[in-house]
N, C-alpha and C positions, 0 to 999 in steps of 0.2 A: 803423709807420704803417699796416701790413695790419693788424697785429691789431685794431687800434682799432676800423678800419673794418670789419671783419670782426663785430666783438661789435656795433658800432651796428648794421648789416644782421641779426645775427642776433636781437636785440632786437624791431627794428621789425617784422620778420617775424613774430615770435611773436606780437607784441600784435596786430599786423594781423588772423592766421590767427582768433584769438581772437576778435577783434570781426565776423570774417567766419562763423563758425561760430556764435555767438550770433545774429547777423541773421538767417542762414538760418532756423534754429531758431523766431525770432519769426515769422518770415514764414511758416514752416508751420502753427504756432500760431493765425496770424491768422485761414488759409482756413477754420476749422472754426466751426460754430455757438460763439454768444458764452459762453453758460451750461459749454460744452465746454471752450472757449480759456482760462476763466478757473480752471477747475477743473486742467487741464493743465499751464498755463503754470508755475509754480511749481517743478514735476518740470522739467518742460525745460530750465530754468535752470540747477537741480541737476545735469542729467544729466552734462554731461561731466566734473564735477569726481568722481561717482561713479565715468565709466568710467574715467579718471586713476587713482582710487584702485585702482580691480578689476585695472586691468592693469599698473598699477606695485608695486602692494603687496601686494593679496590673492593675487592669482597668483602671483609669485614664491615667496609665504610658503606656499603649498600643497604649489609645485613644490620647494622647499626640504625641508620636513615629511617627502613622498614618498622623496627621493632620501636624507636621512637613514638610512633603512631599505634603502637600496640596497649595493651593492660601489661599489669608487673607480670604476668606469668607468660607473656608473649606467644597470646592464642586467642585476644578477640581484637577488632579493631577498636581506638576509642578516641582516632581524631587529634583534635590540639589539645585534647584533655592533660594531659602530660603536662604538656608547656602552662596550660591554665593553672593547674596547681603549683608547679613550681614555683610563679610568679606572684602565687599567694603565700607563699611561704618564706616567715623571717631570715630562717638559716638558709635560704636559698639566694634570697637580696642580699643577704649578708658577706653570702661568697661570691657576688656578683661585683660588688661594689669593692671587697678586697681586692677580687680580680682586675678590675679596671685602675684601682689606686696601684698595683704593681706594674700594670704597663705604663701608666703615667709616669712613675718614679725611675722604676731600678733600668730602663735602656736609656733614658737620657741622663742618668747620674754613671751609668755603665760606661757611655761615649765620652764626657765630661772628664773623669776620673782619668781611664786609659787614656785622653788626650795629654791631660797633665802629667802623667808619670810618664808616658814617651816622651815628650816633649825635654823633662827634666831628667833621663836617664840619659837620653842622647847626650848631652853635654857633659858626662862624665867620664873619665878617661876610661880607654878600652877593657880593662880589668874592672873597674868598678860599675860600667856598665852592665857587662857582663852578669857579674854578681846581684846587682840589684834587683834585673830582668827576670833571673833564675831563682830570688827569693819571690817575688811580685808572682811570677809565672807557676810556682809549686803546688798552690790549692789547684791548680785545674787536673794534679793527676791523681786528685783523692775524690772518690766518689762522693755526691751531693748526699748521700746517707750516712756516711763517716764524717764529713766535714757538718751535717747537722748534728749529729754525736758531741762533735768536739764542741759546738758551740752552745750546747745544751747545759755542758758543764760551764761553758762562760756566763750564759744567764740565771746560772743557779742560784734557787732562792731558799732557805727553809726559814719558817716562821717558827719550829718550835727552837731551834740554835738565836733566834733572835729575841724569843721569850727567856730563854735560860742566859741571857748576854752573853754568848757564844761567836764566834769569829764567823762569819760566812765561808763558805769552800769557794762559792761561784767566783771565778776568776774577778769578773766588772763590780762585784758587790763588794770582796777583799779590797780592790783598788779604790772603789767609793769611799768604804770605810778608813780607810789609810791616808785619805786627804782630809777627814772630817765627818763626812756623810752618813744617815743611817739608812741600814741595810733596804734594797728596795725589790720589790716584786717585780722585774721589768716584763714577765708576759703577763700581767695581770692589770696593765695599763691601757686598757679599754677605751678611752677617750681619745679622740680623733685618729684611731685607729694606731695609736704611738705602739703597742706590741706587735702589729704587723710588720710597723716599720723595722722593726730590730730583728725579725725573721727575715725583711729586703739585705738586711747587711750581710747573711750568711750567703746568699745569692751575689751580691757586689763582690763578696772578699773573692769568692770565685769564680767568677768570669771577668774581672778587670785583667787580669792577666791572659786571656784571650783577647780582649779587645787593647791591650798595650800593644802586643807582637804586632798584631794588623796595621796598628795606626802608625805605630815606628817604622814599620817595613815601607808605609807611603810616605811618610814623613821624610826619609832618607831617600826616597827614589824624585823628592820636588829638585827640579834642576838646579842647580847654583848660580846658572844666569841670571835666571828670572830673580833670586834672593841678591847676587850683589847688585843687578839693576836698580832693584827698591833700594836698596842702601847708599847706591849713586846719587838718586832723588831725593835723599833725604828724609826718606821714610825709618821712623825708630821699629824698635824689634817688636813691639806691641803691634805695631801697624803692618809689619811683614808678616808677621804669624796670623795674622786675621785677615788679612787683607791679600793676601798673596798664598800662604802655605794652606791655610785650610778651604780656600777655591781648590786648590787642586789635589787633594785628598777627600774632595766631598764624597767620591764613589765608595770609596772606604768606610768611610761615616756614616750612608746610609746603608751600607752590607752590615754591618759591626749593630746598630740599631735597628733594626729588622730580623736579624737573625738572635739577638736577645729580646726582643719584644716576643718572637715566637717559644722561644724558649721559659719568657716570664708566663706567657698563656697557660702552658703546659705543666706550671711549677706544679710540685707534687710533693715529693719527697723530704723538702724540707719542712713544710707544714706539718704531716705526717708524721714525722717524727718525733718534734717537738710538741705540737699542743692537739696532733689531732682535729683541727679543726675549732678548739676548744676557747672560749673567752673572745667570743667574735674573730678570729681568724682563718676561719675558714676560706678555703680559693673553690674555683670551679671543679679542677682535678680534685680536690680529694673530696668533694661532695659527690662526684660520680663515685669514686671509690666506694663510699660510706653507703651508696644509694646500693649499688651492685653487690658488693660481699657484706656486707650487714644486713641491709634490709633487704636483701634480695629483688630487688625491682627489679626488672631490667628494664622495662617501660621508661622509669624516671631517669634513671641513669642511661639509657640512650638519647634520651630528650636533652641531657648537659651534653654529651659530647658533638649532639648537632648541635647546640648552639657556640661550643667551642669551634667544631670544625668552620662554621660560620663567621665568626670573630677572626678565624686565623687568615680566609681564603683572600681577603683583600689586602693585606701585607703581603701574601706570596704572589699575588698577582702583581701589585706593586715592585717586586724584586725581580719578577721575572720579566719584566717591562724594563727597570733598570739595568738589567743585565745588557737587555738587548740594546739599549739605547747605547750603552759604553762600548761594545761591542761594533756596533753602526759607526763611532766614535774613532776608533781604534784607528 
């Protein structure tokens, strides 16, 4: 009860403080001459947002970039030594390879599966479509930590129970055992990064609902005239989908792909909760966490963050340009 009360008080205080700030700013602008007030009012209204972005985003980013070129205690300049050290460490190389593997697989799989599910669910009856979409979207309501805990039980493997010839409690092993297979240490399969792929399934499970909702809305927005024209011309349903529907929802596909890609590049909680980067499942965000809070090494941790920022920037630039191109063509 205390936690609920604290949450309510915090939300109420936050909303009240925000309203008070805007009210004070509006009163100050109202004291100015009319023409000056009209020019300043828009800037005054966005001032708190810009101040928050500067304080909580721009300032920490600049500070992190500076620390990336200093020693572990952020006292002395060391140039590119932190980056040189990282790229000579096998743990970091594994984390970098795994991150690139996540980028190569998860966004594409999310878009493809979301597109398939959106297409199939749209063909169900009204009630069936709502039920299917609700079930598939439901994992979005679960935090990634909660989802990771759930899937940790799914992948659970107990070597002692296997030695005693007892049934495994992990859902995947129990299912595998039921069809005649032997218990498998799913997260111990390091060859070809198979255990990392099992972790990717968790993020896919959580993100497919997001992809499905956006792509379903885009598919419903395709004009019926173009579909009927294609059918009259003798096009098959497959040709209509790939040559008529997909080109018209290309913008949404790109948006989903880029958004999921940025999410994947920052993935942390899934890896931290299930393996904490052991068994060659580490990723850059988790390696940063270990360097910062486990090794107390600000220099190496900041260097990892700067590498992540450099990797993310091209995707953000592409997304901004894509949005501007869509607005120009609208």
